[in-house]
C-alpha positions in Angstrom: -3.1 159.6 95.1 -3.4 160.0 98.7 -3.6 163.2 101.1 -3.1 162.7 104.8 -5.1 165.6 107.2 -5.3 164.8 110.7 -4.0 161.2 110.3 -7.0 160.7 108.1 -5.8 159.1 104.4 -8.3 160.7 101.8 -7.6 159.0 98.6 -8.5 160.8 95.2 -7.7 159.6 91.8 -7.7 161.6 88.6 -9.6 162.7 86.6 -11.4 165.0 89.2 -14.8 166.0 87.6 -16.5 167.8 90.2 -15.8 169.9 93.3 -18.1 171.4 95.7 -17.1 173.3 98.9 -18.9 174.7 101.8 -17.7 175.6 105.1 -16.2 172.6 106.6 -17.2 170.0 103.9 -15.7 169.1 100.4 -17.5 166.8 97.8 -16.0 165.7 94.9 -16.2 163.1 92.3 -13.0 161.0 90.9 -12.7 157.8 88.9 -13.9 155.9 91.6 -16.9 158.0 92.2 -18.4 160.7 94.6 -16.7 161.3 98.2 -17.5 163.8 100.9 -14.8 164.9 103.3 -15.4 166.9 106.6 -12.6 169.1 108.2 -12.4 170.7 111.5 -11.2 173.8 110.2 -11.1 176.0 106.9 -7.3 176.1 106.9 -7.1 172.1 106.3 -10.2 172.4 103.9 -8.1 175.2 101.9 -4.9 172.9 101.9 -7.1 170.0 100.8 -8.9 171.8 97.8 -5.4 173.0 96.7 -4.0 169.4 96.5 -7.2 168.5 94.8 -7.1 170.6 92.0 -3.6 170.0 91.5 -3.9 166.4 90.6 
């Protein structure tokens, strides 16, 4: 599945096994391996984490 943030396509394939969050970064592990996504504001980060949890 793909999520678009600020024109950037972020792909995540279930199952999501781990999620780690700090102020502007989200690290997660999906079927394809570990990924780190950086955000410029907290609102975008929160929206992405909600989407990530829902898939």
